[in-house]
Every structure is written in structure tokens, then in C-alpha cells.
KEKE-3310 file (N, C-alpha, C; in steps of 0.2 Angstrom, whole numbers, plus 5000, padded with zeros to 4 digits):
npx = (4923:4920:4929:4935:4944:4950:4960:4973:4984:4994:5008:5014:5030:5038:5040:5055:5063:5080:5085:5079:5065:5047:5043:5031:5027:5032:5027:5013:5014:5018:5007:4997:5001:4999:4985:4981:4985:4976:4975:4967:4968:4977:4991:4999:5013:5019:5031:5039:5035:5043:5040:5045:5053:5046:5040:5027:5018:5022:5015:5002:5001:5004:4993:4982:4986:4986:4973:4967:4973:4968:4954:4941:4942:4949:4951:4961:4972:4979:4995:4997:5008:5013:5021:5012:4996:4989:4995:4992:4979:4977:4984:4976:4964:4969:4973:4959:4954:4961:4958:4959:4952:4953:4963:4979:4987:5000:5006:5011:5024:5042:5042:5039:5025:5014:5002:4990:4991:4994:4981:4973:4978:4974:4960:4957:4961:4953:4940:4940:4936:4928:4933:4938:4949:4964:4974:4991:5001:5015:5026:5040:5048:5043:5041:5030:5017:5001:4990:4979:4970:4971:4965:4952:4947:4949:4940:4928:4926:4919:4925:4937:4944:4952:4967:4984:4993:5009:5016:5024:5020:5012:5002:4994:4985:4975:4972:4966:4954:4948:4945:4937:4930:4924:4925:4936:4946:4958:4974:4988:5005:5018:5028:5034:5027:5015:5006:5005:4999:4986:4981:4979:4968:4969:4962:4968:4982:4995:5007:5023:5034:5025:5026:5035:5031:5017:5008:5011:5009:4996:4990:4994:4985:4973:4972:4974:4962:4953:4954:4964:4976:4989:4993:4995:5005:5016:5019:5021:5032:5043:5043:5048:5062:5062:5053:5060:5068:5061:5061:5072:5084:5086:5075:5069:5077:5080:5069:5065:5075:5072:5060:5065:5071:5059:5053:5046:5049:5061:5078:5080:5081:5077:5090:5093:5095:5102:5106:5109:5126:5140:5145:5134:5124:5126:5123:5109:5104:5107:5098:5086:5087:5088:5076:5069:5073:5067:5053:5037:5024:5008:4991:4975:4971:4963:4951:4945)
npy = (5036:5021:5015:4999:4995:4981:4968:4968:4982:4991:5000:5011:5015:5030:5035:5041:5051:5049:5062:5067:5070:5068:5052:5049:5039:5026:5026:5024:5011:5002:5004:4999:4986:4982:4983:4974:4962:4961:4970:4978:4992:5008:5016:5031:5040:5035:5029:5021:5029:5039:5051:5061:5067:5072:5086:5098:5101:5090:5079:5083:5080:5067:5060:5065:5059:5044:5043:5045:5035:5023:5025:5023:5009:5004:5012:5027:5030:5043:5046:5055:5064:5075:5091:5099:5102:5112:5111:5097:5096:5105:5098:5087:5092:5095:5084:5077:5085:5083:5070:5059:5045:5041:5041:5038:5040:5047:5050:5067:5074:5074:5082:5074:5071:5070:5058:5064:5076:5069:5062:5073:5080:5069:5069:5083:5084:5074:5078:5088:5083:5073:5061:5044:5038:5029:5025:5026:5015:5015:5013:5009:5015:5028:5034:5036:5028:5024:5020:5007:5014:5027:5025:5021:5035:5040:5033:5040:5048:5046:5043:5038:5024:5013:5004:5004:4992:4991:4989:4978:4969:4955:4951:4962:4963:4955:4960:4972:4967:4960:4972:4981:4974:4974:4987:4994:4992:4982:4982:4973:4980:4976:4968:4955:4950:4948:4937:4929:4939:4941:4928:4930:4938:4950:4960:4965:4970:4981:4983:4981:4973:4970:4979:4975:4962:4959:4950:4938:4943:4946:4934:4927:4932:4930:4916:4913:4918:4911:4899:4891:4886:4879:4881:4894:4896:4890:4899:4910:4906:4905:4918:4925:4928:4939:4948:4951:4962:4973:4977:4985:4999:5004:5001:5007:5008:4994:4989:4995:4991:4978:4980:4984:4972:4964:4971:4983:4994:5007:5011:5024:5035:5049:5060:5064:5049:5037:5026:5008:5002:4992:4979:4979:4982:4970:4959:4962:4960:4946:4940:4944:4938:4925:4923:4925:4914:4904:4906:4904:4894:4901:4897:4899:4912:4923:4919:4913)
npz = (4974:4983:4996:5001:5010:5009:5003:4992:4992:4983:4988:4979:4969:4965:4949:4941:4928:4920:4921:4932:4932:4934:4928:4920:4910:4913:4925:4923:4916:4927:4935:4927:4926:4939:4940:4931:4938:4947:4959:4972:4976:4974:4982:4984:4987:4998:5009:5000:4989:4989:4996:5005:4997:4986:4976:4979:4968:4960:4968:4966:4951:4951:4958:4949:4937:4941:4946:4933:4926:4933:4932:4939:4941:4953:4970:4972:4984:4993:5002:5017:5024:5034:5043:5050:5056:5050:5037:5033:5032:5021:5011:5011:5006:4993:4988:4987:4977:4966:4963:4972:4981:4994:5010:5017:5031:5041:5057:5064:5056:5060:5072:5087:5093:5107:5114:5115:5107:5095:5093:5092:5081:5071:5072:5069:5055:5050:5052:5043:5030:5020:5015:5016:5029:5032:5046:5048:5055:5063:5072:5072:5062:5062:5075:5083:5091:5088:5099:5107:5115:5110:5097:5101:5104:5092:5083:5084:5074:5060:5047:5049:5046:5044:5047:5044:5048:5056:5068:5070:5078:5080:5087:5090:5080:5085:5098:5093:5085:5096:5104:5095:5086:5069:5066:5064:5049:5046:5038:5034:5036:5033:5023:5027:5036:5031:5026:5039:5046:5039:5042:5056:5056:5048:5035:5023:5013:5013:5002:4997:4989:4980:4970:4960:4959:4956:4952:4960:4973:4974:4971:4982:4993:4987:4986:5000:5005:4999:5005:5001:5007:5008:4995:4995:5005:4998:4988:4995:5004:4994:4990:5002:5003:4993:4999:5011:5006:5008:5021:5025:5026:5013:5006:4994:4985:4983:4979:4968:4959:4959:4951:4939:4935:4933:4922:4924:4929:4934:4939:4944:4957:4968:4973:4990:4990:4981:4967:4970:4972:4969:4980:4988:4979:4971:4981:4982:4969:4967:4975:4969:4956:4960:4964:4953:4945:4951:4951:4954:4946:4944:4950:4943:4950:4949:4946:4957)
capx = (4923:4920:4936:4933:4950:4951:4963:4980:4985:5002:5012:5019:5036:5037:5045:5059:5068:5087:5086:5075:5058:5042:5042:5023:5026:5034:5022:5007:5016:5017:5000:4993:5003:4995:4978:4981:4986:4970:4975:4962:4968:4983:4993:5003:5016:5022:5039:5041:5034:5049:5035:5048:5057:5042:5038:5019:5015:5023:5010:4996:5001:5004:4986:4978:4987:4984:4966:4965:4974:4962:4947:4936:4942:4950:4952:4968:4974:4985:4997:4997:5014:5015:5023:5008:4989:4985:4998:4990:4972:4978:4986:4970:4959:4972:4972:4952:4952:4965:4955:4960:4946:4954:4969:4983:4989:5004:5005:5014:5031:5048:5040:5037:5019:5012:4997:4985:4992:4993:4974:4970:4979:4970:4954:4956:4961:4947:4934:4940:4936:4923:4937:4940:4956:4968:4979:4997:5003:5021:5031:5047:5051:5041:5042:5024:5012:4994:4989:4972:4966:4969:4960:4946:4944:4949:4934:4923:4927:4917:4928:4944:4940:4957:4974:4990:4997:5015:5019:5028:5017:5006:4996:4991:4979:4969:4970:4960:4949:4944:4941:4935:4927:4927:4924:4943:4948:4965:4978:4995:5010:5024:5028:5037:5022:5008:5002:5003:4993:4980:4979:4976:4962:4969:4958:4971:4990:4999:5012:5030:5037:5020:5028:5039:5029:5010:5004:5013:5006:4989:4988:4994:4980:4967:4972:4971:4955:4950:4955:4968:4981:4995:4995:4996:5011:5021:5021:5024:5039:5046:5042:5051:5069:5062:5050:5064:5071:5057:5062:5078:5084:5086:5070:5067:5082:5080:5061:5066:5080:5067:5056:5069:5071:5052:5052:5040:5051:5068:5082:5080:5079:5079:5094:5100:5095:5107:5105:5114:5132:5145:5144:5126:5119:5126:5119:5101:5103:5107:5091:5081:5089:5086:5069:5066:5074:5063:5047:5032:5019:5002:4985:4971:4969:4958:4944:4943)
capy = (5029:5018:5012:4993:4994:4975:4965:4971:4988:4992:5007:5011:5019:5035:5034:5046:5049:5050:5068:5069:5072:5062:5047:5046:5033:5020:5026:5020:5004:5000:5004:4994:4979:4981:4983:4968:4957:4961:4973:4982:5000:5011:5020:5035:5046:5033:5028:5019:5033:5044:5057:5067:5070:5075:5093:5099:5100:5083:5075:5083:5077:5059:5059:5066:5054:5038:5043:5044:5028:5019:5027:5020:5003:5004:5018:5029:5032:5047:5047:5061:5064:5083:5092:5103:5101:5116:5108:5091:5099:5108:5092:5083:5096:5095:5075:5076:5089:5079:5064:5054:5042:5040:5044:5035:5047:5046:5056:5072:5072:5078:5083:5069:5073:5065:5055:5070:5080:5064:5061:5080:5080:5065:5072:5089:5082:5069:5082:5093:5080:5067:5056:5039:5037:5023:5027:5021:5015:5012:5016:5007:5020:5035:5035:5037:5023:5025:5015:5006:5019:5032:5023:5022:5042:5042:5030:5044:5050:5040:5042:5035:5018:5008:5005:5000:4989:4991:4989:4973:4965:4952:4950:4969:4963:4951:4965:4977:4964:4960:4978:4986:4971:4976:4995:4997:4987:4981:4979:4973:4985:4974:4962:4949:4947:4949:4930:4929:4944:4938:4922:4932:4942:4957:4960:4967:4970:4987:4979:4984:4970:4970:4985:4972:4956:4961:4943:4932:4946:4945:4926:4924:4935:4927:4909:4912:4920:4905:4893:4886:4889:4876:4885:4902:4896:4888:4905:4915:4904:4907:4927:4929:4932:4945:4952:4955:4968:4979:4979:4988:5006:5006:4998:5010:5006:4988:4987:4998:4986:4972:4982:4983:4965:4961:4975:4986:5000:5009:5011:5030:5038:5056:5061:5061:5042:5035:5018:5004:5001:4987:4973:4980:4980:4963:4956:4962:4956:4938:4938:4945:4932:4918:4922:4924:4907:4899:4910:4899:4895:4902:4895:4905:4915:4928:4916:4908)
capz = (4974:4989:4998:5005:5014:5010:4997:4991:4990:4981:4990:4973:4969:4961:4944:4939:4922:4921:4923:4938:4931:4934:4922:4919:4906:4917:4931:4919:4914:4933:4938:4923:4928:4946:4939:4927:4942:4952:4965:4975:4976:4973:4987:4982:4991:5004:5010:4994:4984:4991:4998:5007:4991:4981:4976:4979:4961:4958:4971:4962:4945:4953:4960:4944:4934:4945:4945:4926:4923:4937:4929:4943:4943:4960:4973:4972:4990:4994:5009:5020:5029:5034:5049:5054:5055:5043:5031:5031:5030:5014:5007:5010:5002:4987:4986:4985:4972:4961:4962:4977:4985:5001:5012:5021:5036:5046:5063:5063:5054:5063:5079:5091:5096:5112:5112:5115:5101:5089:5093:5090:5074:5066:5072:5064:5048:5048:5052:5037:5024:5020:5012:5022:5031:5034:5050:5046:5063:5061:5077:5072:5058:5063:5082:5087:5091:5088:5104:5106:5119:5105:5093:5105:5103:5085:5080:5085:5067:5055:5041:5051:5045:5044:5050:5041:5055:5054:5072:5069:5084:5076:5092:5090:5076:5089:5102:5090:5084:5102:5106:5090:5080:5062:5065:5060:5045:5047:5033:5036:5032:5033:5019:5029:5041:5028:5026:5046:5048:5037:5046:5062:5054:5043:5029:5018:5014:5010:5000:4993:4983:4974:4965:4955:4959:4957:4952:4966:4979:4974:4972:4990:4996:4984:4988:5007:5006:4996:5009:4998:5012:5006:4989:4997:5009:4995:4985:5001:5006:4988:4991:5008:5003:4991:5003:5016:5003:5010:5028:5025:5025:5006:5002:4988:4980:4982:4976:4961:4956:4957:4946:4933:4933:4930:4917:4925:4932:4932:4945:4945:4962:4970:4978:4991:4987:4975:4966:4973:4969:4973:4984:4991:4973:4969:4984:4980:4962:4968:4978:4963:4951:4962:4964:4946:4942:4953:4951:4954:4942:4948:4947:4940:4955:4948:4946:4962)
cpx = (4924:4927:4934:4939:4951:4955:4970:4980:4992:5003:5017:5024:5034:5042:5049:5062:5075:5088:5081:5069:5053:5042:5035:5022:5027:5029:5016:5008:5016:5011:4996:4994:4999:4988:4977:4981:4981:4970:4968:4961:4975:4985:4999:5007:5018:5029:5042:5040:5038:5044:5039:5052:5053:5040:5029:5016:5016:5018:5004:4996:5001:4996:4981:4979:4985:4977:4963:4967:4969:4957:4941:4936:4944:4951:4959:4967:4980:4988:4997:5003:5016:5017:5018:5001:4986:4989:4994:4982:4972:4980:4980:4965:4962:4972:4965:4951:4955:4962:4955:4952:4946:4962:4972:4986:4994:5004:5010:5022:5036:5047:5037:5031:5017:5005:4990:4985:4991:4985:4970:4971:4975:4963:4952:4957:4954:4941:4935:4938:4931:4927:4938:4947:4958:4974:4985:5001:5010:5026:5039:5051:5049:5040:5036:5020:5005:4992:4981:4967:4965:4965:4952:4943:4944:4942:4928:4922:4925:4921:4936:4941:4945:4963:4979:4995:5004:5019:5024:5026:5011:5000:4992:4985:4973:4967:4964:4954:4944:4941:4936:4930:4929:4925:4930:4945:4956:4970:4986:5000:5016:5025:5030:5033:5015:5004:5001:4998:4986:4976:4976:4971:4962:4965:4962:4978:4991:5005:5017:5032:5032:5022:5032:5036:5022:5006:5004:5009:4999:4986:4989:4988:4973:4966:4970:4965:4950:4950:4960:4975:4988:4998:4998:5003:5016:5023:5025:5032:5044:5048:5047:5057:5068:5058:5055:5068:5066:5058:5070:5078:5084:5081:5067:5071:5081:5074:5062:5070:5076:5062:5058:5069:5065:5049:5046:5042:5058:5071:5082:5077:5080:5084:5090:5100:5098:5106:5110:5120:5135:5142:5137:5122:5119:5122:5111:5099:5102:5101:5086:5082:5087:5079:5066:5067:5071:5055:5041:5026:5012:4996:4981:4967:4964:4951:4942:4937)
cpy = (5026:5015:5007:4992:4986:4973:4968:4978:4990:4999:5008:5016:5025:5035:5040:5045:5050:5057:5071:5072:5067:5058:5044:5040:5027:5020:5022:5013:5000:4998:4999:4987:4977:4980:4976:4962:4957:4964:4977:4990:5002:5016:5024:5039:5042:5033:5027:5024:5040:5051:5062:5071:5073:5083:5093:5098:5094:5078:5077:5080:5068:5057:5059:5060:5047:5037:5042:5037:5022:5019:5022:5013:5001:5011:5021:5032:5037:5047:5053:5061:5072:5084:5096:5101:5105:5113:5101:5092:5101:5103:5088:5086:5095:5088:5074:5079:5086:5073:5057:5051:5040:5042:5038:5041:5044:5052:5061:5071:5077:5078:5078:5070:5068:5063:5059:5074:5075:5063:5068:5082:5076:5068:5078:5088:5078:5073:5087:5090:5075:5061:5050:5040:5032:5026:5023:5022:5012:5016:5016:5012:5027:5037:5036:5031:5026:5019:5012:5011:5025:5031:5024:5029:5043:5040:5035:5048:5045:5038:5040:5028:5012:5009:5001:4998:4988:4991:4982:4967:4961:4951:4957:4968:4960:4956:4971:4974:4963:4966:4982:4982:4972:4983:4998:4991:4987:4977:4979:4977:4983:4967:4955:4946:4947:4942:4929:4934:4943:4932:4924:4937:4949:4955:4962:4967:4975:4983:4983:4980:4969:4974:4981:4964:4956:4954:4939:4937:4945:4938:4924:4927:4930:4920:4909:4914:4914:4899:4888:4888:4886:4880:4892:4901:4894:4895:4910:4912:4906:4914:4928:4932:4938:4950:4956:4961:4974:4980:4980:4996:5008:5002:5001:5008:4999:4986:4990:4994:4980:4974:4981:4976:4962:4966:4980:4993:5002:5010:5019:5032:5045:5057:5066:5053:5042:5027:5015:5002:4995:4981:4973:4979:4972:4959:4956:4959:4949:4936:4938:4939:4925:4917:4922:4917:4902:4901:4904:4900:4895:4899:4902:4908:4920:4926:4911:4910)
cpz = (4981:4990:5003:5011:5015:5003:4997:4988:4989:4985:4983:4973:4964:4956:4941:4932:4924:4924:4929:4937:4933:4928:4923:4914:4909:4923:4929:4919:4921:4935:4933:4924:4935:4944:4935:4932:4947:4959:4967:4976:4975:4978:4984:4988:4998:5004:5003:4989:4985:4992:5000:5003:4985:4981:4976:4973:4958:4961:4967:4955:4946:4954:4953:4939:4935:4944:4938:4924:4926:4933:4933:4944:4949:4963:4973:4980:4990:5001:5011:5025:5030:5042:5053:5052:5049:5036:5029:5029:5022:5009:5006:5004:4993:4984:4983:4978:4965:4959:4967:4979:4992:5003:5016:5025:5041:5051:5060:5061:5059:5071:5082:5096:5102:5110:5111:5108:5095:5088:5090:5083:5069:5066:5068:5057:5046:5048:5047:5031:5026:5017:5018:5023:5034:5039:5048:5053:5062:5066:5076:5068:5059:5070:5086:5086:5091:5093:5103:5110:5114:5100:5095:5104:5096:5081:5081:5078:5063:5050:5043:5052:5045:5046:5045:5047:5054:5061:5075:5075:5081:5081:5092:5086:5082:5094:5098:5088:5090:5104:5102:5086:5074:5061:5062:5056:5046:5041:5036:5031:5032:5029:5022:5034:5037:5028:5034:5048:5045:5040:5052:5061:5051:5038:5023:5019:5010:5008:4997:4987:4977:4968:4959:4954:4960:4957:4958:4972:4979:4974:4979:4993:4993:4986:4996:5008:5003:5000:5006:5001:5010:4999:4991:5000:5004:4991:4990:5003:5000:4989:4996:5007:5000:4995:5009:5012:5006:5018:5029:5023:5018:5002:4996:4983:4978:4978:4969:4956:4954:4952:4939:4930:4930:4925:4918:4930:4931:4939:4948:4952:4963:4975:4984:4991:4981:4974:4969:4969:4973:4975:4986:4984:4970:4973:4983:4973:4963:4970:4972:4958:4953:4962:4957:4943:4945:4955:4950:4948:4946:4946:4945:4946:4954:4947:4951:4965)
residu = (MET:LYS:VAL:ALA:TRP:GLU:GLY:VAL:TYR:PRO:ALA:VAL:THR:THR:LYS:PHE:THR:SER:ASP:ASP:GLN:LEU:ASP:LEU:GLN:MET:PHE:GLU:THR:ASN:ILE:GLN:ALA:GLN:LEU:SER:ALA:GLY:VAL:ASP:GLY:ILE:ILE:LEU:GLY:GLY:THR:LEU:GLY:GLU:ALA:SER:SER:LEU:MET:GLU:ASP:GLU:LYS:ASP:VAL:LEU:VAL:ARG:THR:ALA:ALA:ASP:ILE:CYS:ASN:GLY:LYS:VAL:PRO:VAL:ILE:MET:ASN:ILE:ALA:GLU:GLN:THR:THR:LYS:GLY:ALA:ILE:LYS:ALA:VAL:GLU:LYS:ALA:GLN:THR:ASN:GLY:ALA:SER:GLY:LEU:MET:MET:LEU:PRO:PRO:MET:ARG:TYR:LYS:ALA:ASP:ASP:ARG:GLU:THR:VAL:THR:TYR:TYR:LYS:ALA:VAL:ALA:ASN:SER:THR:ASP:LEU:PRO:ILE:MET:VAL:TYR:ASN:ASN:PRO:VAL:ASP:TYR:LYS:ILE:GLU:VAL:THR:LEU:ASP:MET:PHE:GLU:GLU:LEU:ILE:GLU:CYS:GLU:ASN:ILE:GLN:ALA:VAL:LYS:GLU:SER:THR:ARG:ASP:ILE:SER:ASN:ILE:THR:ARG:MET:ILE:ASN:ARG:PHE:GLY:ASP:ARG:ILE:LYS:ILE:LEU:SER:GLY:VAL:ASP:THR:LEU:ALA:LEU:GLU:SER:LEU:PHE:MET:GLY:ALA:GLY:GLY:TRP:VAL:ALA:GLY:LEU:VAL:CYS:ALA:PHE:PRO:HIS:GLU:THR:VAL:ALA:ILE:TYR:ARG:LEU:LYS:LYS:ALA:GLY:ARG:ILE:GLU:GLU:ALA:LEU:GLU:ILE:TYR:ARG:TRP:PHE:LEU:PRO:LEU:LEU:GLU:LEU:ASP:ILE:ASN:ALA:LYS:LEU:VAL:GLN:ASN:ILE:LYS:LEU:ALA:GLU:VAL:ALA:THR:GLY:ILE:GLY:THR:GLU:ASN:VAL:ARG:ALA:PRO:ARG:LEU:PRO:LEU:VAL:GLY:ALA:GLU:ARG:ASP:HIS:VAL:LEU:ARG:ILE:ILE:GLU:GLU:GLY:LEU:ALA:ASN:ARG:PRO:LYS:LEU:PRO:ASP:TYR:LEU:ASN:LEU)
# end
């Protein structure tokens, strides 16, 4: 299935049962909610997906299950976060076999590769597959930045097509457009900068709080695209306290707690993560409860 790299792409959470097995029933419940809201793709195995905690066979199951649920409605994108080039190539092969339509790809994990090593890593993986690739550029959390000069080399690979822009530098979107035009599709990767990024030229949003609030997220994107800016801004301003739950070390626990509140998830996480407790949990719940109490009425955004 072709990947347009435009629109809203939820980085979905991985659902677990209370005895630490994959909860495929709740996984489907959440993905169906995303599809009903009008998302443009599903991303598996990112930070929110607790990728570092998943077993290899679990990743296979998640891709196959998501591909079955989506059934060609939207592309399923698998995140590749590996320590070695060999491991990444193998992970890509398995993702494609299991039904992924595209890839999101981090630089090498654990080892802080230099620019030459990072470019070589991406090129080797890109040249091993015909799946389209979105570079996940997040130097804040993962300590390696993919610079514009590095992208100049990477776009020699035709299937390196997009970037999840998570540098936190809004002006980087303009730099990329000035240098590469529309050769690299840009998707915002930071919830609290998403609408600002769309205004600056990003064509998509890899979203986190969409896991709990899919309709509001897609409404913001569709309204902005339709030029109904004030309506998009009104929803976004309501959303911001909730979006800030995504820029936190416990974003997984925060967002899963929000999913419980909207009926499309559970709090279950995989150790060493633990569900929130005490004052920390109360603080997050207050933000969620206030958001629900003031939840905006949405226009018919799917028919704009």
C-alpha cells in the first residue's frame, strides 16, 4: 500500500493484559477508534509502543494484527530501532513479510554513531528494501541528529521519503523546505509543536495523545488543512495541557491513563515501567479530567 506521508499518524501504544501478555482485543479496539476518527496511517513499535520492551515474536504479531485490522484502509508503519545494521535489515525484512507498508527508522541505538556511520546505517537499510522510510530525527531523546547535510546524502535513496521532525526547532522545517522542496515529506513528531509545525509547512503529524483523543487530533489537522484556522486553534488550545503529557519521561503511562479515561485502553505497562501512583497519578488525572469536562464539540471535520 502506498504511503503518502501526510495527515495524522498515531504512534499507538502496545496493549498488555494484567499478566503481561499482548492484549490484542484492546489493541484492536484502539485501532478501530483511530480508523473511525479518520487517521491516515498507524505506527507501531515507537517509544509509545514500548518498543524496547517488546519481544521479537510480539513485534511480528503486532504488525500482522494491525495489517489485518487496517485491511488496506491505511498503511501500517513499523518503527525500526536496532543496535546493529544487520539487526535492522533483519527487522525490516520481517516487518515487510508481516504486512508493513512502510518504516519509521531511528539512528543506531545505544552506540552514538557519528554522521558518517549514521548515514551509512540508513543507506544500508534503505538499500535492503523497497519499503518507504521515514527518518525519525529526535536528537533530544536519542542523542543523534540527522542534519541537513546528512539528508543531502540520504535522499540518494529514493525510498527515504520523509522525516519525523522532533528536533524541537520549528525553523528546521523551513530549512528543510528551502533546501529540499517537497523531496522530503515533513511530519511533526512533537505534540506540543504540531499545529505550529503544520503552519510552517509540515504535511503531517505523528501524534501521541491521539491514542486517547483521535477525533480531536484529526479535527485539528483537517480544519487547518481546510483553512478553518480559528476552529483549529480553539481545539488545539483546549488540547495543549493534555498534549504536554507527551513531553514527559512517563509519556507512556500518562497516555495510557488517558486511554483508560476515554475507554480505548488500559493502564498496563511492561516492567520496568509501572503504572502511575500517588501524587503523580493524581496530577495527571486532574489534567485528563479537566480536559474531558471541557471537551469541545467538533464540527463535521471528516466532510470538509
